[in-house]
C-alpha positions, -999 to 999 in steps of 0.1 A, spaced: -283 -67 -645 -310 -53 -625 -334 -30 -643 -334 7 -634 -367 5 -612 -353 -23 -589 -319 -5 -588 -336 29 -577 -357 10 -551 -326 -5 -536 -308 28 -536 -336 43 -518 -336 16 -491 -299 22 -487 -303 58 -484 -330 53 -457 -309 29 -438 -279 51 -439 -299 80 -424 -314 57 -397 -279 45 -388 -265 81 -387 -294 94 -365 -293 64 -341 -272 67 -309 -266 29 -309 -273 -2 -328 -271 -39 -324 -267 -65 -351 -283 -98 -345 -285 -132 -361 -321 -143 -355 -320 -177 -372 -347 -202 -360 -368 -180 -338 -406 -188 -340 -433 -162 -350 -443 -161 -315 -409 -153 -302 -404 -125 -330 -437 -110 -322 -428 -108 -285 -393 -94 -294 -410 -66 -317 -435 -57 -289 -407 -51 -265 -387 -32 -291 -417 -9 -297 -422 -4 -258 -384 7 -257 -386 30 -289 -363 5 -307 -363 5 -344 -360 -33 -351 -360 -47 -387 -348 -76 -406 -323 -63 -433 -305 -77 -463 -268 -80 -457 -258 -63 -491 -279 -32 -484 -269 -29 -447 -232 -33 -459 -237 -3 -482 -254 18 -455 -224 10 -430 -199 19 -456 -218 52 -462 -216 60 -423 -180 48 -418 -188 16 -401 -169 -6 -424 -155 -28 -396 -190 -43 -393 -189 -58 -429 -174 -90 -417 -205 -96 -395 -230 -93 -422 -236 -130 -432 -266 -152 -426 -298 -140 -413 -293 -103 -400 -317 -80 -382 -308 -45 -368 -320 -28 -337 -315 10 -336 -324 35 -309 -317 70 -296 -311 55 -262 -276 39 -260 -286 13 -235 -320 1 -247 -310 -20 -278 -282 -38 -260 -304 -46 -231 -335 -59 -250 -312 -79 -276 -291 -93 -248 -322 -104 -228 -336 -122 -259 -301 -138 -265 -302 -152 -231 -338 -165 -236 -332 -179 -270 -297 -192 -266 -292 -212 -299 -316 -193 -319 -308 -156 -313 -272 -144 -312 -257 -109 -311 -231 -103 -338 -220 -69 -329 -228 -33 -328 -220 4 -327 -224 34 -304 -221 70 -312 -208 63 -348 -180 39 -335 -180 1 -335 -181 -16 -302 -171 -51 -292 -195 -78 -277 -181 -71 -242 -193 -35 -244 -227 -46 -256 -231 -70 -227 -218 -42 -202 -244 -18 -216 -271 -44 -213 -263 -47 -175 -273 -9 -170 -309 -6 -159 -335 12 -180 -337 49 -179 -369 51 -156 -352 27 -132 -320 49 -130 -342 81 -127 -360 64 -98 -328 53 -82 -313 89 -84 -345 104 -70 -346 80 -42 -309 88 -34 -317 125 -34 -348 122 -12 -333 98 13 -317 125 35 -349 147 33 -370 118 42 -349 110 72 -350 145 85 -387 146 81 -391 114 102 -368 127 129 -386 160 131 -420 142 133 -407 119 161 -394 150 180 -427 169 176 -446 137 187 -424 134 218 -427 169 228 -465 168 221 -466 137 245 -448 156 272 -471 186 270 -503 166 273 -489 147 302 -483 179 321 -517 193 312 -534 160 323 -517 161 357 -541 177 384 -529 210 397 -521 214 433 -548 226 455 -544 261 468 -551 265 505 
């Protein structure tokens, strides 16, 4: 039987995990078995750049946190080495973890995930991973909105240049001599 101090520490970890899972818009559970320190460091760096909370967690503690948040369906995935990627952006954890799963085929495997408090299957995670990052999407929308305006500006500029050329040709022609 664990002593009271160890038990209270574990309860605090479960409470913190529960809060993180509840606040996160999405999360991905990963089996990271066999990745090198260098690969893990690169993954953590990319997670920081995308505002993803990535951490290695004990299966038992994560199971309690999932049970506290109603994600009991994920209990079956909690075996072996487990890490958890949480984020406020629904797409970011799926995209980053899928990229690493492709790079590190045999060492890094997505087990499952959740979005908006509901368990999602691997197909959904892979579909989310194909969506571009938010800044890319914003740039695409802005480009789409600006395209007609840019086209109009180009046409107006060409008309103005054409009219300007016509005026300068007339001015450059010598005036007929008056007799």
